[in-house]
MOPAC internal coordinates of N, CA, C and O (Angstrom, degrees):
PM7 1SCF
backbone

  N    0.0000 0     0.00 0     0.00 0    0    0    0
  C    1.5112 1     0.00 0     0.00 0    1    0    0
  C    1.5299 1   107.91 1     0.00 0    2    1    0
  O    1.2310 1   118.45 1   145.04 1    3    2    1
  N    1.2336 1   120.56 1   -34.96 1    3    2    1
  C    1.3936 1   124.30 1  -175.27 1    5    3    2
  C    1.5514 1   114.35 1   -58.47 1    6    5    3
  O    1.2310 1   120.79 1   145.85 1    7    6    5
  N    1.3236 1   116.09 1   -34.15 1    7    6    5
  C    1.5359 1   125.82 1   177.48 1    9    7    6
  C    1.4313 1   110.35 1   -67.27 1   10    9    7
  O    1.2310 1   116.88 1   153.26 1   11   10    9
  N    1.3311 1   123.54 1   -26.74 1   11   10    9
  C    1.4613 1   125.23 1   178.70 1   13   11   10
  C    1.5455 1   112.48 1   -82.90 1   14   13   11
  O    1.2310 1   118.33 1   163.30 1   15   14   13
  N    1.3101 1   120.78 1   -16.70 1   15   14   13
  C    1.4282 1   126.06 1  -175.59 1   17   15   14
  C    1.5534 1   108.81 1   -98.46 1   18   17   15
  O    1.2310 1   119.09 1  -155.33 1   19   18   17
  N    1.3733 1   119.35 1    24.67 1   19   18   17
  C    1.3957 1   122.65 1  -175.47 1   21   19   18
  C    1.5794 1   107.22 1   -71.20 1   22   21   19
  O    1.2310 1   121.08 1   -44.17 1   23   22   21
  N    1.3233 1   115.55 1   135.83 1   23   22   21
  C    1.4561 1   119.04 1  -177.28 1   25   23   22
  C    1.4999 1   111.43 1   -98.40 1   26   25   23
  O    1.2310 1   117.71 1   154.22 1   27   26   25
  N    1.2865 1   121.96 1   -25.78 1   27   26   25
  C    1.3700 1   129.62 1  -179.24 1   29   27   26
  C    1.5232 1   114.18 1   -99.28 1   30   29   27
  O    1.2310 1   119.31 1   -40.61 1   31   30   29
  N    1.2442 1   118.92 1   139.39 1   31   30   29
  C    1.4658 1   117.99 1   179.14 1   33   31   30
  C    1.5953 1   110.67 1   -71.57 1   34   33   31
  O    1.2310 1   121.96 1   -22.90 1   35   34   33
  N    1.2940 1   113.86 1   157.10 1   35   34   33
  C    1.4157 1   121.42 1  -171.56 1   37   35   34
  C    1.5351 1   111.60 1   -62.02 1   38   37   35
  O    1.2310 1   121.84 1   143.10 1   39   38   37
  N    1.3512 1   114.09 1   -36.90 1   39   38   37
  C    1.4617 1   116.88 1  -179.54 1   41   39   38
  C    1.4785 1   111.54 1   -66.55 1   42   41   39
  O    1.2310 1   119.61 1   152.14 1   43   42   41
  N    1.3328 1   118.34 1   -27.86 1   43   42   41
  C    1.5124 1   121.38 1   176.43 1   45   43   42
  C    1.6421 1   111.93 1   -68.37 1   46   45   43
  O    1.2310 1   122.36 1   142.02 1   47   46   45
  N    1.2762 1   113.08 1   -37.98 1   47   46   45
  C    1.4070 1   115.70 1   179.44 1   49   47   46
  C    1.5105 1   110.70 1   -69.73 1   50   49   47
  O    1.2310 1   118.25 1   145.43 1   51   50   49
  N    1.3596 1   120.94 1   -34.57 1   51   50   49
  C    1.3365 1   123.14 1  -179.29 1   53   51   50
  C    1.5710 1   113.26 1   -85.08 1   54   53   51
  O    1.2310 1   120.68 1  -176.50 1   55   54   53
  N    1.2977 1   116.31 1     3.50 1   55   54   53
  C    1.4402 1   124.52 1   174.06 1   57   55   54
  C    1.5152 1   110.39 1    57.44 1   58   57   55
  O    1.2310 1   121.99 1  -140.14 1   59   58   57
  N    1.3147 1   113.79 1    39.86 1   59   58   57
  C    1.5483 1   122.43 1  -175.69 1   61   59   58
  C    1.6817 1   100.88 1  -126.77 1   62   61   59
  O    1.2310 1   123.69 1   -55.60 1   63   62   61
  N    1.2707 1   110.52 1   124.40 1   63   62   61
  C    1.4583 1   114.74 1   170.78 1   65   63   62
  C    1.4910 1   114.90 1   -72.21 1   66   65   63
  O    1.2310 1   117.96 1   -39.06 1   67   66   65
  N    1.3682 1   121.50 1   140.94 1   67   66   65
  C    1.4756 1   119.14 1   171.19 1   69   67   66
  C    1.4445 1   113.42 1   -64.35 1   70   69   67
  O    1.2310 1   122.93 1   -22.62 1   71   70   69
  N    1.3198 1   112.00 1   157.38 1   71   70   69
  C    1.5135 1   119.68 1  -179.51 1   73   71   70
  C    1.6103 1   107.63 1   -66.11 1   74   73   71
  O    1.2310 1   121.69 1   -61.64 1   75   74   73
  N    1.2696 1   114.36 1   118.36 1   75   74   73
  C    1.5228 1   119.13 1   179.39 1   77   75   74
  C    1.5317 1   115.78 1   -54.48 1   78   77   75
  O    1.2310 1   121.79 1   153.79 1   79   78   77
  N    1.4478 1   114.18 1   -26.21 1   79   78   77
  C    1.4274 1   119.28 1  -177.18 1   81   79   78
  C    1.5148 1   112.48 1   -59.32 1   82   81   79
  O    1.2310 1   121.11 1   142.40 1   83   82   81
  N    1.3744 1   115.48 1   -37.60 1   83   82   81
  C    1.4626 1   118.21 1   178.86 1   85   83   82
  C    1.5261 1   113.95 1   -62.08 1   86   85   83
  O    1.2310 1   120.62 1   137.35 1   87   86   85
  N    1.2965 1   116.42 1   -42.65 1   87   86   85
  C    1.3715 1   121.70 1   177.07 1   89   87   86
  C    1.5301 1   113.57 1   -60.12 1   90   89   87
  O    1.2310 1   123.84 1   134.53 1   91   90   89
  N    1.3748 1   110.23 1   -45.47 1   91   90   89
  C    1.5031 1   113.66 1   179.07 1   93   91   90
  C    1.4860 1   111.90 1   -70.77 1   94   93   91
  O    1.2310 1   117.60 1   149.22 1   95   94   93
  N    1.3454 1   122.17 1   -30.78 1   95   94   93
  C    1.3741 1   122.78 1   176.66 1   97   95   94
  C    1.5864 1   110.09 1   -68.07 1   98   97   95
  O    1.2310 1   120.08 1   135.43 1   99   98   97
  N    1.2683 1   117.46 1   -44.57 1   99   98   97
  C    1.4508 1   123.55 1   174.83 1  101   99   98
  C    1.5318 1   111.40 1   -57.80 1  102  101   99
  O    1.2310 1   119.21 1   143.76 1  103  102  101
  N    1.3488 1   119.11 1   -36.24 1  103  102  101
  C    1.5047 1   121.59 1  -177.91 1  105  103  102
  C    1.5472 1   109.46 1   -73.25 1  106  105  103
  O    1.2310 1   122.51 1   150.16 1  107  106  105
  N    1.3392 1   112.79 1   -29.84 1  107  106  105
  C    1.4598 1   114.16 1  -179.24 1  109  107  106
  C    1.5501 1   111.85 1   -84.80 1  110  109  107
  O    1.2310 1   120.17 1   148.67 1  111  110  109
  N    1.3901 1   117.28 1   -31.33 1  111  110  109
  C    1.4117 1   120.85 1  -175.51 1  113  111  110
  C    1.6118 1   109.91 1   -71.79 1  114  113  111
  O    1.2310 1   120.93 1   141.07 1  115  114  113
  N    1.2359 1   115.83 1   -38.93 1  115  114  113
  C    1.5430 1   118.88 1  -171.03 1  117  115  114
  C    1.6163 1   104.06 1   -68.74 1  118  117  115
  O    1.2310 1   117.15 1   135.42 1  119  118  117
  N    1.2748 1   123.02 1   -44.58 1  119  118  117
  C    1.5078 1   118.86 1   175.11 1  121  119  118
  C    1.4513 1   112.06 1   -63.71 1  122  121  119
  O    1.2310 1   117.38 1   151.63 1  123  122  121
  N    1.3212 1   122.60 1   -28.37 1  123  122  121
  C    1.4153 1   124.25 1   177.56 1  125  123  122
  C    1.4188 1   110.31 1   -68.26 1  126  125  123
  O    1.2310 1   117.79 1   139.37 1  127  126  125
  N    1.2425 1   121.82 1   -40.63 1  127  126  125
  C    1.4571 1   129.53 1   178.36 1  129  127  126
  C    1.5574 1   110.04 1   -64.23 1  130  129  127
  O    1.2310 1   121.83 1   132.67 1  131  130  129
  N    1.2991 1   114.11 1   -47.33 1  131  130  129
  C    1.4475 1   118.02 1   176.58 1  133  131  130
  C    1.6174 1   114.48 1   -66.08 1  134  133  131
  O    1.2310 1   121.60 1   145.36 1  135  134  133
  N    1.2580 1   114.54 1   -34.64 1  135  134  133
  C    1.4508 1   118.26 1   177.98 1  137  135  134
  C    1.5954 1   107.24 1   -67.31 1  138  137  135
  O    1.2310 1   119.20 1   139.59 1  139  138  137
  N    1.2919 1   119.13 1   -40.41 1  139  138  137
  C    1.4162 1   125.59 1  -178.48 1  141  139  138
  C    1.5532 1   109.67 1   -66.02 1  142  141  139
  O    1.2310 1   122.06 1   135.26 1  143  142  141
  N    1.2114 1   113.67 1   -44.74 1  143  142  141
  C    1.5645 1   119.98 1   179.91 1  145  143  142
  C    1.5686 1   106.75 1   -68.65 1  146  145  143
  O    1.2310 1   117.61 1   138.48 1  147  146  145
  N    1.1904 1   122.16 1   -41.52 1  147  146  145
  C    1.4850 1   122.40 1   178.75 1  149  147  146
  C    1.5259 1   111.53 1   -65.26 1  150  149  147
  O    1.2310 1   121.23 1   142.72 1  151  150  149
  N    1.2917 1   115.24 1   -37.28 1  151  150  149
  C    1.4530 1   120.90 1   179.64 1  153  151  150
  C    1.5770 1   111.00 1   -66.15 1  154  153  151
  O    1.2310 1   122.70 1   142.18 1  155  154  153
  N    1.3944 1   112.44 1   -37.82 1  155  154  153
  C    1.4930 1   120.82 1  -175.92 1  157  155  154
  C    1.5641 1   103.98 1   -69.70 1  158  157  155
  O    1.2310 1   120.27 1   135.81 1  159  158  157
  N    1.3671 1   117.10 1   -44.19 1  159  158  157
  C    1.4533 1   120.07 1  -178.72 1  161  159  158
  C    1.5522 1   110.51 1   -62.32 1  162  161  159
  O    1.2310 1   122.11 1   136.85 1  163  162  161
  N    1.3587 1   113.57 1   -43.15 1  163  162  161
  C    1.5230 1   118.49 1  -176.68 1  165  163  162
  C    1.5019 1   106.08 1   -66.45 1  166  165  163
  O    1.2310 1   116.98 1   138.99 1  167  166  165
  N    1.3427 1   123.35 1   -41.01 1  167  166  165
  C    1.4219 1   124.07 1   176.56 1  169  167  166
  C    1.5902 1   112.07 1   -60.21 1  170  169  167
  O    1.2310 1   121.05 1   138.48 1  171  170  169
  N    1.2143 1   115.59 1   -41.52 1  171  170  169
  C    1.5043 1   118.82 1   176.80 1  173  171  170
  C    1.4479 1   113.07 1   -61.93 1  174  173  171
  O    1.2310 1   121.03 1   133.09 1  175  174  173
  N    1.3183 1   115.64 1   -46.91 1  175  174  173
  C    1.5298 1   123.44 1   176.91 1  177  175  174
  C    1.5031 1   109.64 1   -56.50 1  178  177  175
  O    1.2310 1   120.80 1   130.97 1  179  178  177
  N    1.3322 1   116.07 1   -49.03 1  179  178  177
  C    1.4561 1   118.89 1  -175.70 1  181  179  178
  C    1.5664 1   108.14 1   -68.34 1  182  181  179
  O    1.2310 1   119.19 1   140.70 1  183  182  181
  N    1.2602 1   119.15 1   -39.30 1  183  182  181
  C    1.5092 1   117.26 1   174.92 1  185  183  182
  C    1.5259 1   113.13 1   -61.41 1  186  185  183
  O    1.2310 1   121.45 1   139.39 1  187  186  185
  N    1.3106 1   114.82 1   -40.61 1  187  186  185
  C    1.4018 1   118.29 1  -178.34 1  189  187  186
  C    1.5886 1   109.66 1   -67.53 1  190  189  187
  O    1.2310 1   120.08 1   147.19 1  191  190  189
  N    1.2920 1   117.45 1   -32.81 1  191  190  189
  C    1.4628 1   116.71 1  -178.55 1  193  191  190
  C    1.5532 1   114.17 1   -87.23 1  194  193  191
  O    1.2310 1   119.96 1   151.09 1  195  194  193
  N    1.2750 1   117.68 1   -28.91 1  195  194  193
  C    1.4357 1   121.43 1  -171.84 1  197  195  194
  C    1.5139 1   114.92 1   -97.41 1  198  197  195
  O    1.2310 1   120.48 1   145.19 1  199  198  197
  N    1.3604 1   116.69 1   -34.81 1  199  198  197
  C    1.5120 1   119.92 1   179.11 1  201  199  198
  C    1.5378 1   109.33 1   -82.88 1  202  201  199
  O    1.2310 1   120.36 1   -47.91 1  203  202  201
  N    1.2875 1   116.91 1   132.09 1  203  202  201
  C    1.5332 1   116.26 1   177.59 1  205  203  202
  C    1.5404 1   109.54 1   -69.88 1  206  205  203
  O    1.2310 1   119.42 1   -25.24 1  207  206  205
  N    1.2634 1   118.72 1   154.76 1  207  206  205
  C    1.4777 1   120.23 1   176.31 1  209  207  206
  C    1.4367 1   112.50 1   -54.25 1  210  209  207
  O    1.2310 1   118.99 1   -43.28 1  211  210  209
  N    1.2195 1   119.53 1   136.72 1  211  210  209
  C    1.4875 1   128.63 1   175.83 1  213  211  210
  C    1.4022 1   109.34 1  -107.99 1  214  213  211
  O    1.2310 1   119.22 1   -67.32 1  215  214  213
  N    1.3337 1   119.10 1   112.68 1  215  214  213
  C    1.4632 1   125.88 1   174.41 1  217  215  214
  C    1.5478 1   105.85 1  -139.24 1  218  217  215
  O    1.2310 1   121.78 1   -73.67 1  219  218  217
  N    1.3170 1   114.20 1   106.33 1  219  218  217
  C    1.4668 1   116.04 1   175.61 1  221  219  218
  C    1.4797 1   114.14 1   -64.27 1  222  221  219
  O    1.2310 1   119.52 1   -33.72 1  223  222  221
  N    1.3225 1   118.51 1   146.28 1  223  222  221
  C    1.4407 1   126.67 1  -178.84 1  225  223  222
  C    1.5185 1   105.96 1   -68.24 1  226  225  223
  O    1.2310 1   123.40 1   -54.34 1  227  226  225
  N    1.4206 1   111.09 1   125.66 1  227  226  225
  C    1.4353 1   116.02 1   174.34 1  229  227  226
  C    1.5348 1   116.69 1    83.09 1  230  229  227
  O    1.2310 1   120.06 1  -175.51 1  231  230  229
  N    1.4214 1   117.48 1     4.49 1  231  230  229
  C    1.4025 1   122.36 1  -178.45 1  233  231  230
  C    1.5044 1   112.41 1   -62.26 1  234  233  231
  O    1.2310 1   120.93 1   142.60 1  235  234  233
  N    1.3547 1   115.82 1   -37.40 1  235  234  233
  C    1.5116 1   118.12 1  -178.97 1  237  235  234
  C    1.5171 1   108.75 1   -70.98 1  238  237  235
  O    1.2310 1   121.40 1   138.98 1  239  238  237
  N    1.3365 1   114.93 1   -41.02 1  239  238  237
  C    1.5521 1   116.88 1   178.17 1  241  239  238
  C    1.4645 1   111.25 1   -62.52 1  242  241  239
  O    1.2310 1   121.60 1   136.36 1  243  242  241
  N    1.2672 1   114.55 1   -43.64 1  243  242  241
  C    1.5029 1   117.11 1   178.86 1  245  243  242
  C    1.5461 1   112.00 1   -59.27 1  246  245  243
  O    1.2310 1   121.60 1   136.43 1  247  246  245
  N    1.3468 1   114.55 1   -43.57 1  247  246  245
  C    1.4866 1   118.51 1  -176.94 1  249  247  246
  C    1.5134 1   107.55 1   -64.55 1  250  249  247
  O    1.2310 1   117.77 1   140.06 1  251  250  249
  N    1.3605 1   121.85 1   -39.94 1  251  250  249
  C    1.4420 1   124.82 1  -177.51 1  253  251  250
  C    1.5493 1   108.90 1   -68.84 1  254  253  251
  O    1.2310 1   118.91 1   140.37 1  255  254  253
  N    1.3317 1   119.68 1   -39.63 1  255  254  253
  C    1.3453 1   120.34 1   174.86 1  257  255  254
  C    1.5080 1   114.14 1   -65.83 1  258  257  255
  O    1.2310 1   118.34 1   143.24 1  259  258  257
  N    1.3374 1   120.78 1   -36.76 1  259  258  257
  C    1.4964 1   118.54 1   174.01 1  261  259  258
  C    1.4698 1   111.04 1   -66.47 1  262  261  259
  O    1.2310 1   120.94 1   137.13 1  263  262  261
  N    1.2835 1   115.82 1   -42.87 1  263  262  261
  C    1.6177 1   116.80 1   179.99 1  265  263  262
  C    1.4683 1   108.72 1   -57.16 1  266  265  263
  O    1.2310 1   119.01 1   132.80 1  267  266  265
  N    1.3713 1   119.49 1   -47.20 1  267  266  265
  C    1.4316 1   119.27 1   177.98 1  269  267  266
  C    1.3780 1   117.52 1   -62.37 1  270  269  267
  O    1.2310 1   119.88 1   143.54 1  271  270  269
  N    1.4063 1   117.84 1   -36.46 1  271  270  269
  C    1.5004 1   120.13 1   175.52 1  273  271  270
  C    1.5950 1   111.15 1   -67.51 1  274  273  271
  O    1.2310 1   121.50 1   145.81 1  275  274  273
  N    1.3091 1   114.73 1   -34.19 1  275  274  273
  C    1.4798 1   115.65 1  -175.44 1  277  275  274
  C    1.5185 1   107.06 1   -75.52 1  278  277  275
  O    1.2310 1   118.65 1   144.32 1  279  278  277
  N    1.3591 1   120.18 1   -35.68 1  279  278  277
  C    1.4928 1   117.99 1   175.28 1  281  279  278
  C    1.3784 1   115.58 1   -69.31 1  282  281  279
  O    1.2310 1   117.66 1   159.64 1  283  282  281
  N    1.2321 1   122.06 1   -20.36 1  283  282  281
  C    1.6021 1   120.42 1  -177.57 1  285  283  282
  C    1.4253 1   113.00 1   -94.80 1  286  285  283
  O    1.2310 1   120.10 1   180.00 1  287  286  285

């Protein structure tokens, strides 16, 4: 149980610094994910505002008929 309650990281005990490239890669990767997610949200908002609502005629009737046929 004592090994699980370690307060210092293993690299600190070994007196070896972690590779700085991992930290730099993480700092570049996180903003890239944020940028991608914001672009997807912006695209969804643009589609919602610019594209007229699409509702095929009779789609709800067709869905009800299919559900009725599946249940019987």
